[in-house]
C-alpha positions as CSV (number, residue, x, y, z in Angstrom):
1,M,30.8,100.2,63.1
2,S,33.8,100.8,61.2
3,E,34.4,101.3,57.6
4,T,36.2,98.0,57.2
5,H,33.3,96.2,58.6
6,W,31.1,97.7,55.9
7,E,33.7,97.0,53.3
8,E,33.9,93.4,54.3
9,R,30.2,93.1,54.3
10,L,30.0,94.7,50.9
11,K,32.7,92.5,49.6
12,R,30.7,89.4,50.8
13,I,27.6,90.7,49.2
14,E,29.5,91.3,45.9
15,E,30.8,87.7,46.1
16,K,27.3,86.4,46.7
17,I,26.1,88.5,43.8
18,E,28.8,87.1,41.6
19,Q,27.7,83.6,42.6
20,L,24.2,84.4,41.5
21,P,23.3,83.2,38.0
22,T,23.2,85.8,35.3
23,K,20.2,86.7,33.3
24,E,21.6,84.7,30.4
25,D,22.1,81.7,32.8
26,L,18.5,82.0,34.0
27,E,17.2,82.4,30.4
28,S,19.2,79.3,29.4
29,V,17.8,77.3,32.3
30,I,14.3,78.6,31.5
31,H,14.8,77.6,27.9
32,V,16.0,74.1,28.9
33,Q,13.0,73.7,31.1
34,E,10.7,74.9,28.3
35,V,12.3,72.4,25.9
36,A,12.0,69.7,28.6
37,A,8.4,70.6,29.2
38,A,7.7,70.6,25.4
39,S,9.4,67.2,25.1
40,L,7.5,65.9,28.1
41,Q,4.3,67.2,26.5
42,E,5.2,65.5,23.2
43,K,6.0,62.3,25.0
44,T,2.6,62.6,26.8
45,Y,0.9,62.9,23.4
46,Q,2.9,60.0,22.1
47,V,2.0,57.8,25.1
48,G,-1.6,58.9,24.6
49,D,-1.4,58.0,20.9
50,Q,0.3,54.7,21.8
51,A,-2.4,54.0,24.3
52,E,-5.1,54.8,21.8
53,S,-3.4,52.7,19.1
54,G,-3.1,49.9,21.7
55,Y,-6.7,50.2,22.4
56,V,-7.6,50.0,18.7
57,V,-5.3,47.0,18.3
58,L,-6.9,45.3,21.3
59,E,-10.4,46.1,20.1
60,S,-9.5,44.7,16.7
61,L,-8.1,41.5,18.3
62,F,-11.2,41.1,20.4
63,K,-13.5,41.7,17.4
64,G,-11.5,39.2,15.4
65,L,-11.6,36.7,18.3
66,E,-15.3,37.2,18.7
67,D,-15.9,36.7,15.0
68,R,-13.7,33.6,15.0
69,V,-15.6,32.1,18.0
70,A,-18.9,33.0,16.4
71,T,-17.8,31.3,13.2
72,M,-16.7,28.2,15.1
73,I,-20.0,28.1,16.9
74,Q,-22.0,28.4,13.7
75,E,-19.9,25.7,12.0
76,S,-20.4,23.4,15.0
77,E,-24.1,24.0,15.0
78,Q,-24.2,23.3,11.2
79,R,-22.2,20.0,11.8
80,I,-24.5,19.0,14.6
81,M,-27.6,19.7,12.5
82,T,-26.1,17.7,9.6
83,Q,-25.3,14.8,11.9
84,M,-28.8,15.0,13.4
85,E,-30.3,14.9,9.9
86,Q,-28.1,11.9,9.1
87,M,-29.1,10.2,12.3
88,G,-32.8,10.9,11.5
89,K,-32.3,9.2,8.1
90,V,-30.6,6.3,9.7
91,L,-33.4,6.0,12.3
92,E,-35.9,6.1,9.4
93,M,-34.0,3.3,7.6
94,V,-33.9,1.3,10.8
95,A,-37.6,1.8,11.3
96,T,-38.2,0.7,7.7
97,L,-36.0,-2.4,8.2
98,N,-37.8,-3.2,11.4
99,Q,-41.2,-3.0,9.7
100,K,-40.0,-5.2,6.9
101,Q,-38.6,-7.7,9.4
102,D,-41.9,-7.6,11.3
103,E,-43.7,-8.4,8.0
104,R,-41.3,-11.2,7.3
105,L,-41.8,-12.6,10.8
106,S,-45.6,-12.4,10.4
107,R,-45.4,-14.3,7.1
108,L,-43.1,-16.8,8.7
109,D,-45.6,-17.2,11.6
110,E,-48.4,-17.8,9.1
111,S,-46.3,-20.3,7.2
112,I,-45.4,-22.1,10.4
113,S,-49.1,-22.2,11.4
114,R,-50.1,-23.6,7.9
115,M,-47.3,-26.2,8.3
116,E,-48.5,-27.1,11.7
117,E,-52.0,-27.6,10.3
118,S,-50.6,-29.6,7.4
119,I,-48.5,-31.7,9.8
120,S,-51.5,-32.1,12.0
121,G,-53.5,-33.2,9.0
122,L,-50.7,-35.6,7.9
123,T,-50.5,-37.0,11.4
124,D,-54.2,-37.6,11.4
125,I,-54.0,-39.2,7.9
126,T,-51.0,-41.3,9.0
127,R,-52.8,-42.5,12.1
128,A,-55.8,-43.3,10.0
129,W,-53.6,-45.3,7.6
130,I,-51.9,-47.1,10.5
131,Y,-55.3,-47.8,12.0
132,K,-56.6,-48.9,8.6
133,G,-53.4,-51.0,8.1
134,N,-53.9,-52.6,11.5
135,L,-57.6,-53.4,10.6
136,I,-56.5,-54.8,7.3
137,E,-53.8,-56.8,9.0
138,K,-56.3,-58.2,11.4
139,E,-58.7,-59.1,8.6
140,V,-55.8,-60.7,6.7
141,Q,-54.9,-62.6,9.8
142,E,-58.5,-63.7,10.3
143,L,-58.8,-64.7,6.7
144,K,-55.6,-66.7,6.9
145,K,-56.9,-68.3,10.0
146,R,-60.1,-69.1,8.4
147,M,-58.4,-70.4,5.4
148,G,-56.1,-72.4,7.4
149,D,-59.1,-73.8,9.3
150,E,-60.9,-74.7,6.2
């Protein structure tokens, strides 16, 4: 092989070497990659922190919701108990009124029975008077007849 061939080859190798990045270029690229890696690491920490803070916020929201639901249930139970107590009082009042009404009806029944007895007694007396009146009328008629005959 000739010297020109080697020279050309050397020339191509030198061109390729010139195209290769320098130490400063490589250090610059490494530095950029290190900065990017650090930035990525920082963003990862930030995402982790945001996820943790999101978890804390969600946990707080769920706790608040749980407390609110528990309070609503407790208030509902208290209203139900109050209404049941009021209904119990109303039922007691109704029972008392029913008992008083039953007593009134019993007294009314007794009064009606006494009135029936009184009416029955009056009917008997009236019949007796009518009977007596008829007897007296007959006697008067007989007396008139006798007096008229005499």
